[in-house]
C-alpha positions as CSV (number, residue, x, y, z in Angstrom):
1,M,0.0,0.0,0.0
2,D,1.4,3.3,-1.1
3,T,0.9,5.5,2.0
4,E,2.4,8.5,0.3
5,A,-0.2,8.3,-2.4
6,I,-2.9,8.1,0.2
7,W,-1.6,11.1,2.1
8,A,-1.3,13.0,-1.1
9,F,-4.9,12.2,-2.0
10,L,-6.1,13.2,1.4
11,G,-4.1,16.4,1.3
12,T,-5.6,17.4,-2.1
13,Q,-9.1,15.9,-2.2
14,G,-9.9,15.0,1.5
15,V,-10.1,18.6,2.6
16,D,-12.3,19.5,-0.3
17,F,-14.6,16.5,0.3
18,G,-14.8,17.3,4.1
19,L,-15.8,20.8,3.4
20,K,-18.5,19.6,1.1
21,V,-19.8,17.2,3.8
22,L,-19.8,20.0,6.3
23,G,-21.5,22.3,3.9
24,A,-24.2,19.7,3.1
25,I,-24.9,19.2,6.8
26,V,-25.2,22.9,7.4
27,V,-27.5,23.3,4.4
28,W,-29.6,20.3,5.5
29,L,-30.1,21.6,9.0
30,V,-30.8,25.2,8.0
31,G,-33.0,24.0,5.2
32,R,-35.1,21.8,7.5
33,W,-35.5,24.7,9.9
34,L,-36.6,27.0,7.1
35,I,-39.0,24.4,5.8
36,G,-40.6,24.0,9.2
37,W,-40.9,27.8,9.6
38,A,-42.3,28.2,6.0
39,R,-44.9,25.5,6.7
40,R,-46.0,27.0,9.9
41,L,-46.2,30.5,8.3
42,A,-48.1,29.2,5.3
43,K,-50.5,27.2,7.5
44,A,-51.2,30.2,9.7
45,A,-51.8,32.4,6.6
46,L,-54.1,29.9,5.0
47,Q,-56.1,29.5,8.3
48,R,-56.6,33.3,8.5
49,G,-58.2,33.3,5.1
50,R,-61.9,33.5,5.2
51,H,-62.5,31.2,2.3
52,I,-60.0,28.5,3.2
53,D,-61.0,26.0,5.9
54,E,-58.6,24.1,8.2
55,T,-58.8,20.9,6.1
56,L,-57.5,22.5,2.9
57,A,-55.0,24.6,4.9
58,R,-53.4,21.5,6.3
59,Y,-53.4,19.7,3.0
60,L,-51.7,22.6,1.2
61,S,-49.2,23.0,4.0
62,S,-48.2,19.3,3.6
63,A,-47.9,19.7,-0.1
64,L,-45.6,22.7,0.3
65,A,-43.4,20.8,2.8
66,V,-43.0,17.9,0.3
67,A,-42.0,20.3,-2.5
68,L,-39.5,22.2,-0.3
69,N,-37.9,19.0,0.9
70,V,-37.4,17.9,-2.7
71,L,-35.7,21.2,-3.5
72,L,-33.6,20.8,-0.4
73,I,-32.4,17.3,-1.4
74,L,-31.5,18.7,-4.9
75,A,-29.5,21.5,-3.2
76,V,-27.6,19.0,-1.1
77,L,-26.8,16.9,-4.1
78,D,-25.6,19.9,-6.0
79,I,-23.0,20.5,-3.3
80,F,-21.5,17.2,-4.2
81,G,-21.5,18.0,-7.9
82,V,-24.7,16.0,-8.8
83,K,-26.5,18.3,-11.1
84,T,-30.2,18.5,-11.6
85,T,-30.0,17.0,-15.1
86,S,-27.9,14.1,-13.8
87,F,-30.4,13.5,-11.0
88,A,-33.3,13.5,-13.4
89,A,-31.5,11.0,-15.6
90,L,-30.9,8.8,-12.6
91,L,-34.6,8.9,-11.7
92,A,-35.5,8.1,-15.3
93,G,-33.2,5.1,-15.2
94,V,-34.8,3.6,-12.1
95,G,-38.2,4.9,-12.9
96,L,-39.8,1.6,-13.6
97,A,-38.7,0.0,-10.3
98,V,-39.5,3.0,-8.3
99,G,-42.8,3.5,-10.1
100,T,-43.9,0.0,-9.2
101,A,-43.0,0.4,-5.6
102,W,-44.6,3.8,-5.3
103,G,-47.7,3.0,-7.4
104,G,-49.9,2.4,-4.4
105,L,-48.6,5.6,-2.7
106,L,-49.4,7.6,-5.7
107,T,-53.0,6.3,-5.8
108,H,-53.4,7.5,-2.3
109,F,-52.1,10.9,-3.3
110,A,-54.5,11.1,-6.3
111,A,-57.4,10.1,-4.0
112,G,-56.4,12.8,-1.6
113,V,-56.7,15.4,-4.3
114,F,-60.2,14.1,-5.2
115,L,-61.2,14.2,-1.5
116,Q,-60.1,17.8,-1.4
117,V,-62.3,18.5,-4.4
118,L,-65.3,16.5,-3.4
119,R,-65.1,17.4,0.3
120,P,-67.1,14.5,1.9
121,Y,-65.7,15.5,5.3
122,K,-63.4,18.0,6.9
123,V,-61.2,18.3,10.0
124,G,-63.3,18.0,13.1
125,D,-66.1,15.8,11.5
126,H,-67.1,12.5,13.1
127,V,-67.0,9.9,10.4
128,I,-66.7,6.2,9.6
129,I,-64.2,5.7,6.8
130,G,-62.4,2.5,5.9
131,G,-64.2,0.7,8.7
132,V,-62.7,3.2,11.3
133,N,-65.1,5.3,13.5
134,G,-63.6,8.5,14.8
135,K,-63.0,12.3,14.5
136,V,-60.9,13.6,11.6
137,T,-57.8,15.4,12.7
138,E,-56.0,15.7,9.4
139,L,-56.6,15.0,5.7
140,G,-53.0,14.5,4.5
141,L,-51.4,13.9,1.2
142,F,-51.6,10.1,1.4
143,G,-54.0,9.4,4.3
144,T,-56.6,10.7,6.7
145,T,-55.9,10.7,10.4
146,L,-58.6,9.9,12.8
147,V,-58.9,9.7,16.6
148,T,-61.3,7.1,17.8
149,G,-63.6,7.2,20.8
150,D,-61.2,5.2,22.9
151,S,-58.4,7.7,22.1
152,V,-56.5,5.7,19.5
153,T,-55.0,7.4,16.4
154,A,-55.7,5.7,13.1
155,L,-54.3,6.5,9.7
156,V,-56.5,5.4,6.8
157,G,-55.1,5.5,3.2
158,N,-57.0,8.0,1.0
159,N,-57.5,5.5,-1.7
160,K,-59.2,3.1,0.7
161,V,-61.4,6.0,1.9
162,L,-62.5,6.9,-1.6
163,S,-63.2,3.3,-2.7
164,D,-65.3,2.6,0.4
165,T,-68.5,4.0,1.9
166,I,-68.1,7.3,3.8
167,Q,-70.4,8.0,6.7
168,N,-70.3,11.6,8.0
169,F,-72.2,12.1,11.2
170,S,-71.4,15.8,11.4
171,S,-72.6,17.0,8.0
172,L,-76.2,17.6,9.2
173,P,-77.0,19.9,12.1
174,A,-78.7,17.2,14.2
175,R,-78.3,13.4,14.7
176,R,-81.1,11.1,15.9
177,V,-80.6,9.1,19.1
178,D,-82.4,5.8,19.0
179,T,-83.2,3.6,22.0
180,T,-86.0,1.3,23.2
181,A,-88.0,0.8,26.3
182,K,-90.3,-2.1,27.2
183,I,-93.4,-1.8,29.4
184,A,-95.6,-4.5,31.0
185,N,-98.9,-5.5,29.4
186,S,-100.7,-4.2,32.4
187,V,-99.4,-0.7,31.9
188,N,-101.4,1.9,30.0
189,A,-99.2,2.3,26.9
190,H,-100.5,5.8,25.9
191,E,-99.9,7.1,29.4
192,A,-96.4,5.7,29.5
193,M,-95.6,7.2,26.1
194,E,-96.7,10.7,27.1
195,K,-94.8,10.6,30.4
196,L,-91.7,9.4,28.6
197,K,-92.0,12.0,25.9
198,E,-92.2,14.8,28.4
199,A,-89.2,13.5,30.3
200,V,-87.0,13.1,27.2
201,A,-87.9,16.6,26.0
202,K,-86.5,18.0,29.3
203,I,-83.0,16.4,28.7
204,P,-80.3,19.0,28.1
205,N,-79.2,19.5,24.5
206,V,-82.3,17.6,23.1
207,A,-83.5,19.4,20.0
208,K,-87.0,20.9,20.0
209,D,-87.3,20.6,16.2
210,P,-87.9,17.9,15.4
211,P,-89.4,17.0,18.8
212,P,-88.7,13.7,20.6
213,E,-90.8,10.7,19.6
214,V,-92.1,7.8,21.6
215,E,-94.1,5.2,19.7
216,I,-94.9,1.5,19.9
217,L,-92.3,-0.3,17.9
218,Q,-93.6,-3.8,18.3
219,F,-95.6,-6.1,20.6
220,T,-93.8,-8.8,22.6
221,P,-95.1,-11.5,25.1
222,E,-93.8,-9.3,28.0
223,G,-95.5,-6.1,26.7
224,P,-95.2,-3.4,24.1
225,L,-91.7,-2.3,23.1
226,L,-91.4,1.4,22.7
227,A,-89.1,3.3,20.3
228,V,-87.6,6.3,21.9
229,R,-86.1,8.9,19.5
230,A,-84.5,12.3,20.1
231,H,-82.4,14.6,18.0
232,T,-79.3,16.4,19.1
233,H,-76.0,17.8,17.8
234,N,-73.4,15.2,17.2
235,D,-71.1,16.6,19.9
236,N,-73.9,15.8,22.5
237,Y,-74.8,12.4,21.1
238,W,-73.6,10.2,23.9
239,Q,-74.7,12.6,26.6
240,V,-78.3,12.5,25.3
241,Y,-78.1,8.7,24.7
242,F,-77.2,8.0,28.3
243,D,-79.5,10.6,29.7
244,T,-82.4,9.1,27.7
245,H,-81.8,5.7,29.4
246,K,-81.8,7.4,32.8
247,A,-85.0,9.2,31.9
248,I,-86.6,5.8,31.1
249,V,-85.6,4.4,34.4
250,D,-86.6,7.4,36.4
251,T,-90.0,7.9,34.6
252,F,-91.2,4.3,34.9
253,G,-89.9,4.0,38.4
254,A,-91.7,7.2,39.6
255,A,-94.9,6.0,37.9
256,G,-94.6,2.6,39.7
257,Y,-94.7,0.5,36.5
258,P,-94.0,-3.2,37.1
259,V,-91.1,-4.8,35.4
260,P,-92.1,-6.6,32.2
261,E,-92.0,-10.4,32.7
262,T,-92.3,-13.3,30.3
263,P,-95.5,-15.5,30.6
264,T,-93.3,-18.3,31.9
265,V,-92.0,-16.1,34.8
266,Q,-95.6,-14.9,35.5
267,R,-96.9,-18.5,35.7
268,A,-94.0,-19.5,38.0
269,L,-94.7,-16.5,40.3
270,A,-98.4,-17.4,40.4
271,E,-97.7,-21.0,41.3
272,N,-95.4,-20.0,44.2
273,K,-98.1,-17.8,45.7
């Protein structure tokens, strides 16, 4: 091994290469900081716009970050002497392999663009997409981020969202709360329905229009099964749902209604008397 040749190379080329590495590191760190700053600035500016909502603002902010990161990579490569034309030729050479690997990702990107145009939901909406039930926190370039009711973050690919059924519980001003209540055959059904309707109407956050409904859903051996329906804003759904059940228990208890029992249980109780 010719040590003199190695030292000669390091003396002539090593310093130059080291300076390039140091310059690339500096450019990368400064560039990443500037990209973060530019993204936050653009997001804030978009959110201040009256005609641009939060969903579109986050989407455009993500797209800007991707474009700036690509430019930053090209700038770092340029420090090492890799010109843009050479980089483009390199990408063209491996385009087939990369295109195959990135094909699925690009479909999610294209689906994200269509979701921005069609606007089936926005940030803050409660939806079911791709089989996931939760609140939308971000509609990104390649996927939609949800937070489920049990505080789990889920990322659903935009292509899966667009190719499946989308259920948006926040698109309308009110959502119907459905539950049932059963009364014994000995109870006056009309009286029970009126009492329960008045109790449900007094529950906080229950909409007055349309008013609550209490109707006979079906007849069972134990007694009539009542359908109890009330409307409320989606944010108050579970509060109204649980309070409706409490109203059923409190109303029927205060009225002294007997617990519905099957004919078999009734016969057994009669025989034991």
